[in-house]
N, C-alpha and C positions, 0 to 999 in steps of 0.2 A: 505493501501501500504507500503511495508517495508519501512524503509526508506534509502536513499543512502550511502553510505563508511564517504561522506563527512559531513552529516546532523549527525549519530552516533557516529565522530568522539571526538564530544564534552561531548558526556552522556558514553563514555565507558575512554576517562580521567578522568572522575569525579569519575567514577565508582572506578580507579586505586590509583587515591592519596587518595582516604576517603580509600579506604582498608588501601594503606599502612603507612598511620596515624594513625592508629588505631592500626597495629600491632608493627610498629615503637614503639608509646604509651606501649602497652603489654609487650615485648617482645626486643626493640630495636631494632639496628639499623642494624649490624653485626647477631644479631643473624634471623632476618626475612628475608626466602631465595623470592624471585624472584616467586616462587612457592608455596609459602603463602601467597604472592599477590594477582594474580590469581585465585587462589584457593578461597580464601574470597569474591575477585568482585565477580565470576563466571565466568568467562574470561578463553578467551588462553593464551597459552604464545607465541601465534603468534599475540595475541591482545597487550601485553606487549609491544613487542618489538618495532609495526608497528607506536608506539606512544613514546616508550622512548630509546633508549639507552641501558639505565642500571640501575639500584639504584641507582647509584649517581645523574644520571640528574633528573630521576622523583622527589627524594628530591627535590631538584634547587628550580626543579618547586614548591612546598610544600613551600618552604623557600620564591619564593616573592608573593605567594597568602598571607603570612604570612604579609610580607611587607607591599604591599597593604593593607590589613585590616588596618594592627596597624596605619599606616601612614593615613590612612582615619578617623581612631577615634581621632588620635594625633589632625590632620588639624581641627574638630571639636573643641575638647576642646581648642584649643590653641585662635580660635576666640567667642567663647561663652563667652556672658558677665562675666567681675568681676563685685561682688558682691561689691556694695557700703560701704567703712569704718564705723565700728558699726553697720550694720545690723545686724550683728549676725549670717550669713549663708553660707554660701560656694556651688557654684554655680557646682565647679566640683566636690571636694571634700563629701560636705554635715557635714563635720567634724565642722561647727561651727564655723571658726579662719576664719573666714572675708580674709579682705585684707591680713590678716599678713603670709597667707600662700605663701610663692614663685611658682610664675605659675610654675616654672619647673616642682616641687613638683606638682602640681594641676595638670600637663601631668600626675604624675608619678601616681599619684590618684586614678586618671580620670579611665588608663587602663594596668598598664605593673603589672602582676603578682597579681589580684588580683582573680585571678578565676583558678581551677584546672588545667582547660584548659591551660592556660598563661602556669603556674609550669609545666605541661606535658610537651608542647611545649618547656620550655626551657631545660630538660635535654634532651631532641630527637637531638636538636637541637649542644648541648653543646657534648654529644657520636658524628656527624658528623663533628663536630670540629676538636676533636683528632683524626675522620678519615681523616680527611685533612688535617691535622699536619703531617700526616707518609706519605701523599702520595702527591707528589707535581704537578701533574697535576690536581688533585681535588681542591688543595689545590690555586689554581690559577683560577678556577673556581667560589669558594665560595668569595674569593675575589671582584669577579667583580660585584655580587651580595650584599654580601656585602658593598662593597657602594655604593651603588643604594638607601639603608638603610640610611646609613649617609647622602648623599646629602637631602633624605626628611628629615630626619632627625634635620639637620642644619637651612634646610628654618623653619621647626614647629616652634622650641626652637625661632630663632629670632623673628619671628611674636608672639610668650608670651610674652617674654622678654621687647618688644616694648609696648605690646599693655598692660602692667603694668608700660610702665616710665622706661625700660632698656635698656640697651645693655649687649652685652656679652662681655668679658673683652680680649678676644682672638682671631682665627678665629673660626667661626662659626661651619666649618666639626670640625676643630680639636676641641670642643667645642661637637661635635653631640659627637667624639670618644671617649672623655673624659668620657663622661654621660653614654654608651654603656657596656665600661669596667666596670665604677663604676655599674651601673644597674645588670651587667651579676657576678660580683667579688662577685657583698653583696645579689645577689637573692640564688646562691650557697651558701655561708654562712650560709643564712637564713635556709636554707634547711636542712643541715650538724647542727647548732647548735640550730632549731627551732624560734618560731614568736618575743622570747623576745629580739634576735639582737638590736640595735639600728640603725635599717635601714635608716628609714625616715629623724633623725637628722642627723646620716652622709651626708644623699645626701641636707641635708637642707644648711648642712656646707659650702657643696664642690660647692656649686651652687652659695653660696651666697662670695665663694670665685674667685668665676669666672666670676662674672657677678658685674656689674653696674648701678648706676643713670643715664639716657639719661641729658646730659646738651646742654648747649646753642651751641654748635660746634656740637651738635647730629641734630639742628634741619633741617629739609628740607631735611634732609640724602636720 
């Protein structure tokens, strides 16, 4: 029995987003047309427009899926047991640095920029950010989705710091915004200058400056 349009919809959307992500990675957002996307997905333009208004809306669906996956991995890392001091192991990074690794750096080492796919996503998302900067309506839509990432990241970072006996030295969402800006800026530098860039050292300095140990007044909060 043929699937109903309602039951086919998730399959169609998945085919479109998979096709778009592959093409955005290979050719770039601007160089990819809707015709390219539907041809690679084996679908029609009608199938595209019954699911997405335009290429921008499709990208934002990809952005949300990436955010959900990223936050899920970060939440898992933030709540993972920390190694005992002097154990010589690091559950988040495997670096052997034990509890000397800043908890936010453990999150960074666990997820951010550690795979070719993450670096490719960074380049795709940066191209879209520049596109949004030139189109106010797109920028407003992107800001809504970025704010969801900021809120989720603030929650994760607060959890990770508390688990290590620390707290942010500023509003958690402000800290999350600074982290995103730092990760993006340092990732861009690393892509240009190579892996010799002292990314981890700079991020560690930043986090040490923006967090502090929990004190008596923080107990019970």
